[in-house]
C-alpha positions in Angstrom: 0.0 0.0 0.0 1.6 3.2 -1.1 1.0 6.1 1.3 1.3 9.6 0.0 0.1 11.0 3.3 0.3 14.7 3.6 -1.5 18.0 2.7 0.2 19.9 -0.1 -0.6 22.8 -2.3 0.6 23.2 -5.8 -0.3 25.1 -9.0 -1.5 23.9 -12.3 -3.1 25.3 -15.5 -6.7 24.4 -15.9 -6.2 23.9 -19.7 -4.2 20.8 -18.9 -7.1 19.0 -17.3 -9.9 20.2 -19.5 -8.5 19.9 -23.0 -10.4 16.7 -23.8 -14.1 17.3 -24.4 -16.7 16.7 -23.3 -15.7 15.6 -19.8 -12.7 17.8 -19.6 -14.6 20.8 -20.6 -17.4 19.9 -18.1 -14.7 19.6 -15.3 -13.4 23.1 -16.2 -16.9 24.6 -16.1 -17.6 23.0 -12.7 -14.3 24.2 -11.4 -15.0 27.8 -12.5 -18.6 27.7 -11.4 -17.8 26.5 -7.8 -14.3 27.7 -7.0 -14.4 31.0 -8.9 -17.7 32.0 -7.5 -17.9 35.5 -5.9 -20.8 34.5 -3.6 -18.9 31.5 -2.2 -15.8 33.6 -1.8 -17.6 36.2 0.3 -19.6 33.8 2.4 -18.0 30.4 2.9 -14.6 31.0 1.4 -13.0 28.9 -1.3 -10.4 27.4 1.0 -13.0 26.5 3.6 -15.2 24.9 0.9 -12.2 22.9 -0.4 -11.4 21.7 3.1 -15.0 20.7 3.8 -15.2 18.7 0.5 -12.0 16.8 1.4 -13.4 16.0 4.9 -16.7 14.9 3.4 -15.1 12.6 0.9 -12.9 11.1 3.6 -15.9 10.5 5.9 -17.9 9.0 3.1 -15.1 6.7 2.0 -14.2 5.5 5.5 -17.8 5.0 6.6 -18.7 3.0 3.5 -15.5 0.9 3.7 -16.1 0.2 7.3 -19.6 -1.1 6.8 -18.5 -3.1 3.7 -15.9 -4.9 6.0 -18.7 -6.2 8.3 -18.9 -10.0 8.6 -21.0 -12.1 10.9 -19.3 -12.0 14.3 -18.5 -15.3 16.0 -21.0 -14.8 18.9 -24.0 -14.3 16.6 -26.4 -16.8 15.1 -26.5 -17.1 11.3 -29.2 -15.1 9.4 -32.7 -16.5 9.6 -34.9 -16.3 6.5 -37.9 -16.0 8.9 -36.6 -12.8 10.5 -38.4 -9.6 9.5 -35.1 -7.9 8.8 -33.7 -10.8 6.6 -32.3 -9.9 3.2 -30.4 -12.3 0.9 -27.3 -10.1 1.1 -27.0 -11.1 4.8 -25.6 -14.4 3.4 -22.9 -12.5 1.7 -21.4 -11.6 5.1 -20.7 -15.2 5.9 -17.2 -15.4 4.6 -16.2 -18.1 2.2 -12.5 -17.2 2.1 -10.3 -15.3 4.5 -9.6 -11.6 3.8 -6.2 -10.0 3.6 -5.6 -10.0 7.4 -2.6 -8.1 8.6 -0.5 -10.1 11.1 2.0 -8.6 13.5 4.9 -9.4 11.1 3.2 -7.7 8.2 2.4 -4.7 10.3 6.1 -4.3 11.2 7.3 -4.7 7.7 4.6 -2.7 5.9 6.0 0.8 6.6 9.4 -0.5 5.3 7.9 -1.7 2.1 5.9 1.5 1.7 9.1 3.5 2.3 11.0 1.5 -0.3 8.3 2.0 -2.9 8.2 5.7 -2.2 12.0 6.0 -2.5 11.9 4.1 -5.8 9.3 6.5 -7.2 11.3 9.4 -5.9 14.5 8.1 -7.6 12.8 7.7 -11.0 11.1 11.0 -10.7 14.4 12.7 -10.1 16.3 10.7 -12.7 13.8 10.3 -15.5 11.0 12.7 -14.6 7.5 12.1 -13.1 6.0 11.3 -16.6 8.0 8.0 -16.8 6.4 6.7 -13.6 3.0 8.1 -14.5 3.1 6.3 -17.9 4.2 3.0 -16.2 1.4 3.1 -13.6 -1.2 4.3 -16.1 -1.1 0.8 -17.6 -2.4 -0.7 -14.3 -5.0 2.0 -13.7 -7.6 0.2 -15.9 -7.5 -2.9 -13.7 -7.5 -0.8 -10.5 -10.4 1.3 -11.6 -12.5 -1.6 -12.9 -12.2 -3.7 -9.7 -12.7 -0.8 -7.3 -15.5 1.0 -9.1 -17.4 -2.3 -9.9 -17.3 -3.3 -6.2 -18.4 0.2 -5.1 -21.3 0.4 -7.4 -22.4 -3.2 -6.6 -22.2 -2.6 -2.8 -24.1 0.7 -2.9 -26.8 -0.8 -5.2 -27.2 -3.8 -2.8 -27.6 -1.4 0.2 -30.2 0.8 -1.5 -32.3 -2.2 -2.6 -32.0 -3.8 0.8 -33.3 -0.7 2.6 -36.1 0.1 0.1 -37.3 -3.5 0.2 -37.5 -3.5 4.0 -39.1 -0.1 4.2 -41.9 -0.7 1.7 -42.4 -4.4 2.3 -41.1 -5.5 -1.2 -39.6 -8.9 -1.7 -35.8 -8.4 -1.9 -35.4 -10.5 -5.0 -37.7 -8.3 -6.9 -35.3 -5.3 -6.8 -32.1 -7.2 -6.6 -32.1 -10.5 -8.3 -29.5 -13.2 -7.6 -27.9 -15.3 -10.3 -25.7 -18.4 -10.4 -23.3 -19.0 -13.3 -22.2 -22.7 -13.4 -19.3 -24.0 -15.5 -19.6 -27.8 -15.8 -18.5 -30.7 -17.9 -20.8 -31.6 -20.8 -21.0 -35.3 -20.1 -24.1 -35.8 -22.2 -22.4 -34.2 -25.3 -24.6 -31.3 -26.6 -24.0 -29.6 -29.9 -21.4 -26.8 -29.6 -22.9 -23.3 -29.3 -25.8 -21.6 -27.5 -28.9 -23.6 -26.8 -30.9 -23.7 -30.1 -34.2 -23.3 -28.3 -33.1 -20.1 -26.6 -35.7 -17.3 -27.1 -34.6 -14.5 -29.5 -35.6 -10.8 -29.3 -37.5 -10.9 -32.6 -39.6 -13.9 -31.5 -43.3 -13.5 -31.1 -45.0 -14.3 -27.8 -46.2 -17.7 -29.1 -42.7 -18.6 -30.4 -41.2 -17.5 -27.1 -43.5 -19.8 -25.1 -42.8 -22.8 -27.4 -39.0 -22.2 -27.1 -39.2 -22.0 -23.3 -41.2 -25.2 -23.2 -38.6 -27.0 -25.3 -35.8 -25.6 -23.1 -37.5 -27.1 -20.0 -37.8 -30.4 -21.8 -34.2 -30.6 -23.1 -32.4 -29.2 -20.1 -30.9 -31.7 -17.7 -29.9 -31.3 -14.0 -26.2 -30.9 -13.6 -24.6 -33.4 -11.3 -22.5 -31.8 -8.5 -19.5 -33.8 -9.5 -19.6 -32.3 -13.0 -19.7 -28.7 -11.7 -16.3 -27.2 -12.1 -17.0 -23.8 -10.6 -20.0 -21.7 -9.5 -20.2 -17.9 -9.5 -23.0 -16.2 -7.7 -24.0 -12.6 -8.6 -26.6 -10.0 -7.8 -28.1 -7.4 -10.1 -25.9 -5.0 -8.3 -22.8 -6.9 -9.2 -23.8 -7.0 -12.9 -24.5 -3.2 -12.8 -21.1 -2.7 -11.1 -19.2 -4.6 -13.8 -20.8 -2.6 -16.5 -20.1 0.8 -14.8 -16.6 -0.3 -13.9 -15.8 -1.0 -17.6 -17.3 2.3 -18.7 -15.5 4.3 -16.0 -12.2 2.6 -16.8 -12.5 3.6 -20.5 -13.4 7.2 -19.5 -10.6 7.4 -17.0 -8.0 6.3 -19.6 -9.4 8.2 -22.5 -9.9 11.5 -20.7 -6.6 11.4 -18.7 -8.3 10.9 -15.4 -5.1 11.4 -13.4 -5.3 15.1 -14.3 -9.0 15.4 -13.9 -9.8 16.1 -10.3 -13.4 14.8 -10.5 -12.5 11.5 -12.1 -9.4 11.2 -9.9 -11.4 11.7 -6.7 -14.2 9.2 -7.8 -11.5 6.6 -8.3 -9.7 7.5 -5.1 -12.8 7.0 -3.0 -13.6 3.7 -4.7 -10.0 2.5 -4.1 -10.2 3.4 -0.4 -13.6 1.7 0.1 -12.3 -1.5 -1.6 -9.0 -1.4 0.4 -10.7 -1.1 3.8 -13.2 -3.8 2.9 -10.5 -6.3 1.8 -7.7 -5.5 4.3 -8.5 -6.3 7.9 -6.5 -6.3 11.2 -7.7 -9.1 13.6 -7.2 -7.1 16.9 -6.4 -3.7 18.3 -2.9 -4.6 19.3 -1.8 -5.0 15.6 -3.9 -2.0 14.6 -2.2 0.2 17.2 1.2 -1.0 16.1 0.4 -0.3 12.4 -0.8 3.3 13.1 2.2 4.0 15.3 4.7 2.9 12.7 3.1 4.9 10.0 3.0 7.8 12.4 6.8 7.7 12.5 7.0 7.0 8.7 4.9 10.0 7.8 6.9 12.4 10.0 10.3 11.3 8.5 9.3 11.4 4.8 7.5 14.8 5.1 9.7 16.7 7.5 13.0 14.8 7.2 13.2 14.7 3.4 11.6 16.1 0.2 10.6 12.6 -0.9 6.9 12.9 -0.2 6.5 16.3 -1.7 8.3 15.4 -4.9 6.3 12.2 -5.5 3.0 13.8 -4.6 3.4 16.8 -6.9 5.4 15.2 -9.9 3.9 11.7 -10.2 0.4 11.7 -11.7 -1.1 8.5 -10.3 -4.4 8.1 -8.6 -3.1 7.7 -5.0 -4.5 11.0 -3.7 -7.5 13.2 -3.4 -7.1 16.6 -5.0 -9.3 19.6 -4.5 -9.0 23.1 -5.9 -8.8 25.9 -3.3 -7.9 28.8 -5.7 -9.1 29.3 -9.2 -8.6 32.2 -11.6 -10.6 32.1 -14.8 -8.6 34.9 -16.4 -5.1 33.3 -16.0 -6.4 29.7 -16.1 -4.6 29.1 -12.8 -5.7 26.7 -10.2 -4.1 25.8 -6.8 -4.8 22.3 -5.5 -4.8 20.7 -2.1 -3.7 17.0 -1.9 -4.7 14.4 0.6 -3.0 11.0 0.2 -5.2 7.9 0.1 -3.1 6.5 2.8 -4.5 9.1 5.1 -7.9 7.5 4.5 -7.1 3.8 4.1 -4.8 3.4 7.1 -7.1 5.1 9.7 -10.0 3.5 7.9 -8.7 0.0 8.7 -8.6 0.9 12.4 -12.0 2.6 12.3 -13.5 -0.5 10.5 -12.2 -2.7 13.3 -14.0 -0.4 15.8 -17.2 -0.9 13.9 -16.8 -4.7 13.9 -16.0 -4.6 17.6 -19.3 -2.6 18.2 -21.2 -5.4 16.4 -19.4 -8.1 18.4 -20.3 -6.1 21.6 -23.9 -5.8 20.5 -24.3 -9.6 20.1 -22.5 -10.1 23.4 -25.1 -7.9 25.1 -28.0 -9.6 23.2 -27.0 -13.3 23.1 -28.8 -15.8 20.9 -29.7 -13.2 18.3 -29.3 -13.6 14.5 -27.0 -11.4 12.4 -28.8 -9.1 10.0 -27.3 -6.1 8.1 -30.5 -4.1 8.8 -30.3 -4.7 12.5 -29.4 -1.4 14.3 -26.8 -1.5 17.0 -24.9 1.0 19.2 -21.6 2.2 17.7 -19.8 4.0 20.5 -16.3 3.1 19.4 -16.9 3.7 15.7 -18.3 7.1 16.5 -15.4 7.9 18.8 -12.9 6.9 16.1 -14.7 9.0 13.5 -14.8 11.9 15.9 -11.0 11.7 16.4 -10.4 11.3 12.7 -12.5 14.3 11.6 -11.2 16.6 14.4 -7.6 15.9 13.6 -8.1 16.0 9.9 -9.6 19.5 10.2 -6.6 20.5 12.4 -4.2 19.2 9.8 -5.9 21.2 7.0 -5.9 24.4 9.1 -2.2 24.0 10.1 -1.3 23.5 6.4 -3.3 26.6 5.5 -1.7 28.8 8.2 2.0 27.8 7.8 1.8 27.2 4.0 3.8 24.0 4.5 2.9 20.4 3.7 1.8 18.6 6.8 2.1 14.8 7.5 -1.6 14.0 8.2 -0.9 10.8 10.1 1.1 12.9 12.6 -2.3 14.2 13.7 -4.7 11.4 12.7 -3.0 8.5 14.4 -2.8 9.9 17.9 -6.2 11.5 17.6 -8.0 8.2 16.7 -6.1 6.0 19.2 -6.6 8.5 22.1 -10.3 8.9 21.2 -11.0 5.2 21.1 -9.0 4.2 24.1 -10.5 7.1 26.2 -14.0 5.8 25.3 -13.0 2.3 26.3 -11.6 3.5 29.7 -14.7 5.6 30.4 -16.9 2.5 29.8 -14.6 0.2 31.8 -14.1 -2.0 28.7 -10.5 -1.4 27.8 -9.5 -4.9 28.7 -12.3 -6.3 26.6 -11.3 -4.1 23.7 -7.6 -4.8 24.0 -8.1 -8.6 24.1 -10.7 -8.6 21.3 -9.6 -11.1 18.6 -11.4 -11.7 15.3 -11.4 -15.4 14.4 -8.6 -16.2 12.0 -10.0 -19.5 10.7 -13.2 -19.8 8.7 -16.2 -19.4 11.0 -18.4 -22.3 11.8 -22.0 -21.3 12.6 -24.4 -22.9 14.9 -27.5 -24.4 13.2 -30.7 -24.0 15.1 -33.1 -26.8 14.9 -36.1 -24.6 14.5 -36.4 -22.1 11.7 -38.2 -19.5 13.7 -36.3 -16.5 15.1 -35.2 -16.5 18.7 -37.3 -14.4 21.1 -34.3 -12.2 21.9 -34.0 -11.3 18.2 -37.6 -10.5 17.7 -37.6 -8.2 20.8 -35.0 -6.0 19.0 -37.3 -5.3 16.1 -40.4 -4.8 18.4 -42.2 -7.9 17.1 -42.9 -9.2 20.6 -44.4 -7.2 23.4 -42.0 -7.5 26.3 -44.8 -7.5 28.8 -46.6 -10.3 27.1 -43.7 -12.4 25.5 -45.1 -15.7 26.8 -48.6 -15.1 25.4 -50.0 -18.4 24.1 -51.7 -16.5 21.3 -48.4 -15.2 19.9 -48.2 -16.7 16.4 -44.4 -16.7 16.5 -44.3 -19.2 19.2 -47.6 -21.1 18.7 -45.8 -23.7 16.5 -43.0 -24.1 19.0 -45.4 -24.6 21.9 -47.3 -27.3 19.8 -44.0 -29.0 19.2 -43.1 -28.9 22.9 -46.6 -30.3 23.8 -46.0 -33.2 21.3 -42.6 -33.9 22.9 -44.2 -33.9 26.4 -46.9 -36.4 25.2 -44.2 -38.7 23.8 -42.3 -38.5 27.1 -45.5 -39.4 29.0 -46.2 -42.4 26.7 -42.6 -43.6 27.2 -42.9 -43.4 31.0 -46.2 -45.4 30.9 -44.6 -48.1 28.8 -41.7 -48.4 31.2 -44.1 -48.7 34.2 -46.0 -51.5 32.4 
């Protein structure tokens, strides 16, 4: 993970970004309209607006990435399809494979690797110019943009559909269908090509019905042993892949590294994807990681000109950029830079806080099922975000006052750690937080014999009146009571047989 973590200001010509129409021209017009606006200059202030936009993008990316990293905690029951909050995407949080967990050894060596990568880019920038490195990395931007943007779009779409379906009582699969793509061996030897009975767009309704009937007659069930691989998708994933391809082409064609809008869209998507896929299993490793990058950031910003050179000369999407001064007459624009490392590294710690809040919730309410729509208290996540936003604002103001690039992690790391640890001490839960350990092996889930939700879970969504939870007329427990009565009758019969 490359960490260009600082706040810098530098000057460019707007013509360099907006030369390619229509997106380039649109970017220029938006820049002039917003950042060369007399009303904004006299009220909010262009610099203040620029700082607020950077903070908002950071909050958005870290929050989204933190929620995307959520998986079912080890002390929760698996999602129940009979639960009123159930959504098929709950199943997506039951991990099939381990994420990119950071161990203690990786945490110790990661700053060294980041420093080596930064020095290599610095050397090439000095020796051959920043354009050489930018050209090299531009070849990989297409892959990065496709994977990150496609995940981001799919995740956001799934969330929107889940909340709309729950709010308006719509079946989840109506808004967000799920698909399975199976690659299997053709043991029955079909003709090569697409199924001949597949319906075509030009077919009439009668022809379509006939073809569908033939398909059902000719299709055969696929034996599990002949299935080579199965891929499961949602409508959100399909939409994400399409948007990812389109965005990658636009980013490449319209020189996205020099277009601050396209650059920031990609930057936010990269941060969200990085936080989701990179996890630290406990707060010990997370604290070590932030502490080491705290030292790393100070050295490369204050000790050398490495960070400044790479950030201002190498045009690669590893930073958020925001205009804070624009002059339409001279085509001059001054930019502020916030490295993606200043979002991703604190974001990994903040995401751990959110997962700890969820673990804490299921500890306070045992025997409850995991569901993404279930609300829970988030004291540690809020504390971490408070520390992050406060120190990021401080960083921006210090850079504005002293006109010198600031190592953002110098402020962010202590701010987040102190805020979270202070919250834990005030709640008397520091030991619980410090010893918290996410399971390293694949989780095994308890299977409940009955398909009905637990009473504890239904209480949380107000489906059961707490003052009348044992009411025999309660439909949620009528079946369970009948089953218990049957079991009692069987026991009585068994006792009578033994007496005879």
